[in-house]
Backbone bond lengths (Angstrom), bond angles and torsions (degrees), N, CA, C in turn:
res aa  C-N    CA-C-N  psi(-1)  N-CA   C-N-CA  omega(-1)  CA-C   N-CA-C  phi
1 M - - - 1.451 - - 1.528 108.95 -
2 S 1.301 116.44 139.87 1.454 121.10 -179.18 1.516 110.85 -83.84
3 H 1.292 113.73 146.66 1.454 120.58 173.26 1.515 107.20 -110.38
4 Y 1.315 116.62 111.77 1.451 120.08 178.22 1.519 109.26 -78.39
5 L 1.320 114.96 142.08 1.454 120.97 -177.27 1.525 111.09 -80.09
6 A 1.317 115.75 137.00 1.463 120.39 170.86 1.526 107.23 -68.76
7 A 1.311 117.52 157.97 1.469 121.68 -177.77 1.528 111.47 -54.92
8 S 1.320 117.26 -40.44 1.471 120.02 -179.83 1.526 111.38 -67.67
9 E 1.341 117.14 -38.39 1.466 120.90 176.50 1.522 111.04 -65.44
10 L 1.316 115.75 -41.33 1.455 122.36 -179.68 1.525 110.48 -58.34
11 T 1.316 117.55 -54.02 1.462 120.04 -178.20 1.522 111.81 -67.38
12 A 1.331 117.24 -37.61 1.475 119.95 178.90 1.526 110.61 -62.54
13 R 1.323 117.44 -45.80 1.462 120.95 179.69 1.529 110.70 -59.92
14 L 1.316 117.00 -44.08 1.458 119.99 -179.75 1.527 111.51 -64.52
15 H 1.324 117.39 -42.23 1.466 120.32 178.05 1.530 111.25 -62.97
16 L 1.325 116.92 -30.69 1.465 121.17 178.32 1.531 112.79 -81.03
17 G 1.325 116.94 -3.46 1.463 120.46 179.03 1.509 114.09 86.59
18 K 1.318 117.06 17.23 1.465 120.94 179.07 1.529 109.91 -98.00
19 E 1.327 116.08 139.56 1.459 121.10 -179.12 1.522 111.91 -74.60
20 V 1.341 113.77 150.38 1.460 121.85 168.96 1.524 106.34 -129.21
21 E 1.326 116.17 155.31 1.462 121.13 -175.80 1.523 109.93 -134.94
22 Q 1.323 115.10 159.08 1.465 119.80 174.95 1.519 110.89 -147.59
23 W 1.326 114.98 132.16 1.452 123.78 170.99 1.525 106.11 -76.55
24 L 1.330 117.65 130.87 1.459 120.21 -179.29 1.521 112.79 -105.74
25 S 1.332 117.33 -51.91 1.466 117.67 -179.38 1.524 111.24 -171.42
26 H 1.297 112.58 170.76 1.461 125.01 176.89 1.525 105.07 -121.00
27 E 1.324 117.64 125.79 1.462 121.40 -176.36 1.524 109.93 -121.62
28 Q 1.313 115.99 135.31 1.464 121.78 178.55 1.519 109.22 -107.84
29 E 1.326 116.63 119.05 1.464 122.64 173.74 1.524 107.14 -104.33
30 A 1.315 117.23 172.38 1.466 121.20 -178.56 1.522 112.01 -59.37
31 E 1.339 117.19 -40.47 1.462 120.46 -173.06 1.526 114.62 -106.62
32 Y 1.321 118.29 -10.81 1.452 120.11 -176.67 1.527 110.73 -160.29
33 T 1.314 114.51 168.01 1.458 122.26 176.47 1.523 107.73 -119.60
34 F 1.328 116.70 140.21 1.453 119.26 176.61 1.516 110.71 -137.03
35 I 1.326 114.71 162.90 1.454 121.06 178.11 1.524 108.82 -119.02
36 R 1.321 115.49 154.51 1.459 122.95 176.64 1.526 107.50 -119.47
37 W 1.340 115.65 133.32 1.463 120.39 178.66 1.516 109.15 -156.86
38 M 1.329 116.62 167.75 1.454 120.11 -177.52 1.517 111.76 -144.27
39 V 1.332 113.41 159.70 1.458 122.65 175.84 1.526 106.94 -128.36
40 L 1.316 116.74 134.21 1.463 121.66 170.81 1.512 107.37 -111.90
41 S 1.328 116.07 137.40 1.462 120.91 -176.73 1.522 109.71 -150.19
42 K 1.320 114.74 178.09 1.462 121.26 177.95 1.522 108.38 -126.93
43 N 1.342 115.72 136.72 1.454 121.93 176.74 1.525 106.47 -132.77
44 K 1.324 115.82 107.76 1.468 121.43 -174.81 1.520 108.67 58.09
45 N 1.329 118.92 -115.17 1.468 121.46 -178.33 1.524 113.20 -104.13
46 Q 1.318 117.26 12.08 1.463 121.61 -179.05 1.522 110.41 -111.17
47 F 1.318 114.89 144.48 1.461 121.26 174.36 1.518 106.69 -105.54
48 I 1.314 115.90 132.11 1.462 121.15 -169.09 1.530 110.49 -118.45
49 V 1.322 115.16 131.19 1.460 123.11 172.57 1.525 105.46 -105.22
50 T 1.327 116.40 121.31 1.460 121.17 177.66 1.520 108.18 -117.96
51 Y 1.318 115.65 121.93 1.459 123.36 -176.38 1.524 109.38 -107.21
52 F 1.335 115.59 136.67 1.462 121.29 -179.67 1.525 110.89 -126.48
53 E 1.310 115.14 140.15 1.460 123.22 163.93 1.518 105.00 -122.27
54 S 1.336 115.67 114.58 1.463 121.70 -175.05 1.519 110.32 -123.13
55 F 1.323 115.13 146.99 1.457 118.96 171.43 1.524 108.29 -60.53
56 D 1.320 116.47 142.26 1.465 120.98 178.01 1.523 107.50 -80.78
57 E 1.333 116.25 91.10 1.462 122.03 -175.89 1.523 112.82 -104.51
58 G 1.306 117.08 9.10 1.456 119.99 -176.08 1.512 113.04 -92.71
59 D 1.322 113.42 174.61 1.455 121.87 174.93 1.526 107.74 -155.59
60 E 1.320 117.38 -169.31 1.473 120.72 -176.46 1.521 113.09 -58.98
61 D 1.335 117.64 -24.29 1.462 120.92 -177.53 1.527 113.70 -105.05
62 F 1.323 117.82 -7.73 1.463 120.58 -177.10 1.523 109.55 -133.48
63 H 1.338 115.72 109.21 1.467 121.84 -174.79 1.516 114.29 -117.60
64 D 1.312 119.15 1.65 1.458 121.24 -171.72 1.528 111.04 -77.87
65 V 1.335 116.32 87.95 1.457 120.99 -176.83 1.528 112.05 -62.31
66 H 1.324 117.23 -21.31 1.468 120.27 176.93 1.530 111.53 -64.07
67 E 1.316 117.04 -21.62 1.464 122.36 -179.73 1.525 113.36 -93.27
68 F 1.322 118.16 -8.88 1.459 121.25 -178.75 1.536 109.86 -70.02
69 S 1.314 116.82 149.10 1.465 122.64 177.72 1.527 110.47 -73.87
70 V 1.334 116.47 135.67 1.462 119.80 177.45 1.524 110.27 -78.35
71 L 1.330 116.53 151.84 1.464 121.22 -177.77 1.524 112.25 -64.94
72 D 1.320 116.29 -44.92 1.460 120.96 -176.62 1.521 109.17 -100.86
73 P 1.336 118.08 113.43 1.468 120.87 -178.39 1.526 113.85 -55.59
74 E 1.335 117.92 -26.48 1.461 120.03 178.05 1.524 112.15 -67.31
75 D 1.346 117.11 -20.64 1.464 121.68 179.15 1.530 112.02 -88.89
76 A 1.326 117.93 -8.93 1.463 122.04 -174.29 1.510 110.62 -72.34
77 P 1.307 119.21 144.62 1.467 124.71 -18.05 1.519 112.19 -93.24
78 Y 1.335 116.56 12.26 1.462 119.35 -167.54 1.519 116.26 -100.12
79 G 1.299 119.50 2.69 1.454 120.81 179.84 1.524 111.94 71.18
80 V 1.310 115.46 -168.64 1.455 122.95 178.54 1.519 107.02 -100.72
81 T 1.325 117.09 121.87 1.462 119.71 -175.47 1.526 112.20 -112.01
82 H 1.327 113.86 148.30 1.455 123.17 176.89 1.521 106.68 -136.79
83 E 1.342 117.35 135.33 1.462 121.76 -178.01 1.527 110.76 -110.74
84 F 1.336 114.58 144.33 1.461 121.33 -178.20 1.522 110.05 -138.38
85 D 1.328 115.36 157.00 1.463 121.18 -179.08 1.525 113.21 -82.88
86 S 1.324 117.81 -17.72 1.469 119.91 -178.63 1.524 110.98 -139.83
87 V 1.322 115.04 158.21 1.465 121.36 175.44 1.522 109.56 -60.44
88 E 1.316 116.33 -42.57 1.462 120.75 -177.28 1.526 111.55 -60.56
89 E 1.337 116.55 -42.53 1.463 120.30 177.94 1.532 111.16 -64.36
90 A 1.319 116.29 -42.59 1.468 120.77 179.88 1.525 110.98 -62.72
91 L 1.320 116.45 -45.60 1.470 120.04 -179.87 1.520 111.63 -66.01
92 A 1.325 117.04 -42.21 1.465 120.12 178.82 1.530 110.14 -60.91
93 F 1.321 117.14 -41.19 1.462 120.83 178.15 1.532 110.36 -64.47
94 A 1.330 117.97 -45.03 1.465 121.94 -179.41 1.529 111.05 -58.15
95 V 1.319 116.09 -41.17 1.467 120.97 179.35 1.527 110.41 -69.04
96 E 1.326 116.11 -49.04 1.473 121.23 -175.75 1.528 112.25 -68.99
97 A 1.316 117.79 -48.63 1.467 121.08 -172.99 1.523 113.44 -80.57
98 Y 1.322 117.16 -35.75 1.465 119.77 -171.67 1.520 114.92 -120.50
99 G 1.321 117.17 0.71 1.454 120.04 177.31 1.517 114.20 74.26
100 A 1.320 116.99 23.93 1.468 120.16 177.86 1.526 109.84 -64.14
101 A 1.307 115.79 155.98 1.466 122.50 175.77 1.525 107.80 -115.44
102 I 1.306 117.26 126.63 1.459 121.70 -176.91 1.533 111.27 -56.74
103 D 1.310 117.78 -31.46 1.471 120.84 -176.31 1.531 114.20 -93.63
104 K 1.348 117.94 16.25 1.472 121.14 -179.00 1.526 113.84 -121.82
105 F 1.325 117.69 14.90 1.464 120.25 177.43 1.524 109.95 -81.30
106 V 1.336 115.25 145.33 1.465 122.43 175.57 1.525 107.88 -122.18
107 T 1.315 116.39 163.40 1.458 119.93 178.30 1.531 109.70 -64.77
108 G 1.333 115.40 155.22 1.452 120.81 178.38 1.515 111.18 -55.49
109 G 1.329 116.25 137.19 1.458 121.49 -178.99 1.515 114.24 90.47
110 M 1.329 117.31 -5.32 1.466 120.49 -178.27 1.531 113.00 -101.24
111 I 1.326 117.88 1.61 1.457 120.66 179.38 1.529 110.25 -61.88
112 Q 1.330 116.71 -26.63 1.467 120.42 177.83 1.532 110.70 -60.66
113 N 1.318 116.77 -36.55 1.470 119.59 177.88 1.524 111.02 -67.05
114 E 1.318 116.28 -35.82 1.462 120.21 176.95 1.527 109.85 -65.67
115 Y 1.325 116.79 -40.08 1.461 120.65 177.58 1.535 110.11 -64.37
116 A 1.314 116.87 -44.69 1.467 120.67 179.00 1.537 110.40 -60.69
117 K 1.317 116.07 -39.43 1.472 120.01 177.07 1.513 109.78 -62.73
118 H 1.327 117.15 -40.70 1.465 121.77 176.26 1.529 111.12 -59.53
119 L 1.335 117.38 -44.76 1.471 121.14 179.81 1.528 111.11 -60.40
120 G 1.317 116.61 -35.92 1.457 121.10 179.98 1.523 113.01 -68.20
121 Q 1.330 117.14 -19.07 1.467 121.43 -179.46 1.521 111.83 -85.87
122 H 1.320 117.15 -11.81 1.470 120.11 -177.43 1.500 111.63 -107.33
C-alpha cells in the first residue's frame, strides 16, 4: 500500500534533496498503452520536475516503471525536465502542466507500488 506524503513531508523531502514521484494516468491508444508519471527532485539550488510517458510494459511480476521504454526517443531515458528556483514553483508547474495532485506524491522508489495498484484495478 502506498503512503502519500503530506504537504509538509513533500516539501521537506524535496528541500533535503530526496526524490518524490507521482503516478498520473494510464492511457489507451489504438495500437498501444502508455502510462504518465513524474519525478520531482533537487539538483544543487534548482528543483526539477521530470515528466515521463512510457509504454506500459509491466505485468503482475514486473512493476519497475523506471525500466519502461519512453514513448518519444528524444526523451530517453531522462524524460522531459523543467527547472525551478523554488519548491513552490515546481509544484505549481506540476499541477498546472501535468495535472499532478499535491496529495498523491510518494517517496522516491515507490512509484512501482502505484503501478501495482493500477494493475489491480484492471
